[in-house]
Steps between C-alpha positions, in 0.01 A plus 500: 500500500457558878345836430276387216278269712405764762438748218264259321318416824455869575360561152251214544378641832469851354300367206268304729440808715422731209279268294144627457245263653273305265192720446277197446242428232319751285122497537337326202249754374430282195647770276201729530274268296125543520414238759179321587665302781817493710805276486672391820824675590788250484716663769444707814593870505862575582699807603437671165148562638538467876816706558438870443865553404469247216153590372459605141213739435420336166489149642292610797254688280466193277406288804253763623338539159466124452304445820301821465376390157494121541506420872130414520519241220513125565803285425501342155546151644200543731714440808532716808794737556826339608697629797723675245199671339389613845843648571483711183144611582607595853790698356252685279309605813820577693603737220182698572261364240131424556453164672161464331678424174668189647257393775424174317872423486562570866193320626 
């Protein structure tokens, strides 16, 4: 029994050190529907978009396409962009896309 406790503690530490960090939310591209207005993003971008090592080409392209096609449209609720919406729009620009497509979102 003396040896079992240190072994279990060591396993817990090893597991904690090798666990993959939470990649964060997936951008809500509204499933590629034909849109006349935008919905607000419920969560800010996480490492899945901001950490190059965690980026998925498909997810990044989905984000880029969404704002390229729809970024100039108003929000469906008539409200202004939230801080979260602005973070996604800034990420779009940071990824190298045309700021003109999200100027209204960034202010």
